[in-house]
Phi, psi and omega in degrees: 000137176287140176237148179209144171265140178244113183248156181217137175285128186221174178067027186261027178248179183226180173086010173075329187235345182278115184245004176056226182272359193306312184298318180288324180295332180297344176285348187241351183248165179250343177222142179240128176261112189257124180302146188248016172101347182275313178262340181188169177088165174214170185305319181292319177297319178302310181298314182296320181291319175301314181298317180297317180296317178296319179298328182261008175060039176260134180295145186248136175229152174277142183236071184286141180227181176287152180284077188212073181299318184296326180260008179056028177070015184257005178254132179299142176230146177278105178232151178276162175304323179294319177296321178297315177303311184296313185288328177289314180299318179301314184286321176299318180299319180296312181292320180300325180298317178294319180298314180296317181297330180270003176088018181249188179222133180289132180266318191209174173227133176228111176301154184255148164050235183298323178299317178299311183289325175296316181293332181299336184241351186248110184298313184292320177296317180296319180296322180291323177294314180298321179296319179299317180295313182297318183285338173287312180193109183295349179274350180293149177262136176263123173268128178212161180303132184310125177075009187276173175298330180294317177296316180299318180294317179301316180292322179296321180287332179115014179272151164286140184232147175242118177289123185256141173234164187241133182286320191250016180242147175269163186241153171266166186289349174269005178090358178277162176284145175294128180305143183299337179291341179285136182298340182252023183291326186253146172265125191256355180245144180300320183296314181293319180295316179296320178299318179298318180297312181300318180296317180296321181287312189274330183248354178057037173210167178219143179277121180282166177298335179278359175092006179260152175272127183250129178294138185209149179245112184259108176244332174218138182251132177264130166241153182257135184265002186259004179276164181295332184243027185300315183292318178300318180293319180301316178298317181296317182294316179298319177298319180295319178296319179296320179296331180268007180058039176261122184279131173267127180207169183293154184306320180302321179291325181291308186286332180285344180263356180293000000 
């Protein structure tokens, strides 16, 4: 039987009490990537999101980003590997403190936005991120773009890694995500996104915008919780996975059974 982890970026709001779709989305995902305050989120949002995830038995991950609130962490910044190490370790530590205080255990780390995409292609940046995670806790799982430099770095450092694929993003023929500035970066229909996910899980490939099939390893799927139809899509995707007899389970269970 095919197994997959379904993860969602969460805790990306502000104002202490506004939680958007997060609480309802937790009914449909197996892992939550919680913002750590640099690209989004604040301490109260972090605590509340951690508590909700634990109550719903959803695995928790830190979602560190670049220090760019105005750009939501989606704009590239010139940072050194040492700076990347420092900001990632700082943010994991902050989120980990809330998880520990609430009686839980951190499962994984997934870099956010521009940091994630920069690391996907930059070996030295990826190694510094992986080192920060490993030195925080060698049992943590690193989520990275399938087949990317980040996955390679994590394995080189000694981390367990989960190859991540995206439900609502299109791909380039080199396996990278289509930049958001491109008009065709996003998949806008539930049916098309679900079809892409099923294909990635069962056939281990994805059709690029250039029309070629790209080999891909799907161990965890990212859905985004900040769209207008995020909850509707989550329900549709889970239903599609169930119809295909694909088991949803936490990332640790997926990679440990490979």
